[in-house]
Each structure stands twice: as C-alpha cells, then as structure tokens.
C-alpha positions in Angstrom: 8.7 -2.2 6.7 7.0 -0.2 9.5 4.3 2.3 8.6 5.1 5.9 9.4 2.5 5.8 12.2 1.2 2.6 13.8 -2.4 2.6 14.8 -3.0 2.0 18.5 -4.8 -1.3 18.1 -1.9 -2.6 16.1 0.6 -1.4 18.7 -1.5 -3.0 21.5 -1.8 -6.4 19.6 1.9 -6.6 18.9 2.6 -5.6 22.5 0.2 -8.3 23.8 2.1 -10.9 21.7 5.5 -9.7 22.6 6.0 -12.1 25.6 3.9 -15.1 24.6 1.6 -16.6 22.0 -2.1 -16.1 22.7 -5.5 -17.0 21.3 -8.2 -14.5 20.3 -10.0 -14.1 23.6 -6.8 -13.9 25.5 -5.7 -11.1 23.1 -8.9 -9.2 23.7 -8.3 -9.3 27.4 -4.6 -8.4 27.1 -5.3 -5.4 25.0 -8.0 -4.3 27.5 -5.5 -4.7 30.3 -2.6 -3.0 28.5 -4.8 0.0 27.7 -6.2 0.2 31.2 -9.7 -0.6 29.8 -9.7 2.2 27.2 -9.6 -0.3 24.3 -11.8 -3.4 24.0 -11.5 -5.0 20.6 -14.6 -6.6 19.2 -14.1 -10.1 17.8 -14.5 -9.1 14.1 -12.1 -6.2 14.5 -9.6 -8.5 16.2 -9.6 -11.2 13.5 -9.5 -8.6 10.7 -6.4 -7.0 12.4 -4.8 -10.4 13.0 -5.3 -11.3 9.3 -3.7 -8.0 8.2 -0.8 -8.6 10.7 -0.3 -12.1 9.2 -0.2 -10.6 5.7 2.4 -8.1 6.9 4.5 -11.0 8.2 4.4 -9.6 11.8 2.2 -12.4 13.4 1.8 -16.0 12.6 -0.3 -19.0 13.8 1.7 -21.3 16.1 -1.0 -23.7 17.1 -4.6 -24.7 17.2 -6.8 -26.7 19.6 -10.4 -27.3 20.7 -11.4 -26.3 24.3 -14.9 -27.0 25.4 -16.0 -27.5 21.8 -14.5 -24.2 20.7 -11.8 -23.9 18.2 -8.8 -21.8 19.3 -6.0 -20.5 17.1 -2.8 -19.3 18.8 -0.9 -16.3 17.4 2.7 -15.3 18.0 4.9 -12.4 17.1 7.4 -13.1 14.3 10.9 -11.7 14.2 9.8 -9.1 11.8 6.9 -8.2 14.1 9.3 -7.8 17.0 11.5 -5.5 14.9 8.5 -3.4 13.9 7.4 -3.2 17.5 10.9 -2.1 18.6 11.0 0.6 15.9 7.6 1.9 17.0 8.8 2.0 20.6 11.8 4.1 19.6 9.6 6.4 17.5 7.3 6.9 20.5 10.2 7.4 22.9 11.6 10.2 20.6 8.2 11.9 20.5 7.9 11.7 24.3 11.4 13.1 24.7 10.6 16.0 22.5 7.2 16.6 24.2 8.9 16.6 27.6 11.6 19.0 26.3 9.0 21.5 25.0 6.9 21.3 28.1 9.9 22.0 30.3 10.8 25.0 28.0 7.3 26.2 28.5 7.6 25.9 32.2 11.0 27.7 32.1 12.8 24.7 33.4 15.2 24.4 30.4 17.2 27.0 28.6 17.1 26.8 24.8 
C-alpha cells in the first residue's frame, strides 16, 4: 500500500531502480543525477532507506559480488515497488494538472 505522500528520497530511489538493478554507490549517483544535484544521499541514509524499502516489499536484493575488495549488493525494484511508483506518478500528475489549472485561472487564461 502506498503512503499518502511519498518522501522525495524514496521517490528518487524507486525511480533510480525503475530501469535496472543498481548497487549502493550507483544509486547515490543516480539520485544525484535525477535530482539535478539537489539531493545527495549519504551512505547511512541510503542503506537505511533501502532496508525500509525492502521491508515494504518494494525493493529486493538481486545479487552480490566483490569488486576491488569491496562488497557490492545489487538492488532491484519489485512488482509492488513498480506499482507504488506508478501510483505516485499519477498522484503527482494530478497535482501538477491542478496547479497548472489554477495558475492559468490566476493569469486569466481559463474561464471557470
């Protein structure tokens, strides 16, 4: 079940995982890219969020390996995670449509 309002870091993480599985550092970089540099997750914040998303059933571990002596765990979006992301996208679209409508009313572009 989707929360009534998804926090931006959660939205960004689910978005970062929507097209492909990624490991932690790659997720940090993706979130930074998606947010145009506004959001840079710290490692502790990232892994706490991933743990919560796993408990929600929205993300799961799909693989692990060791690269240059460092352990990497790869995360992927689950079907439930994709559903929640799609619901959040629709919620945001509805909000944007209403904001656009009201701004056009304010500017006198639309009659009530």
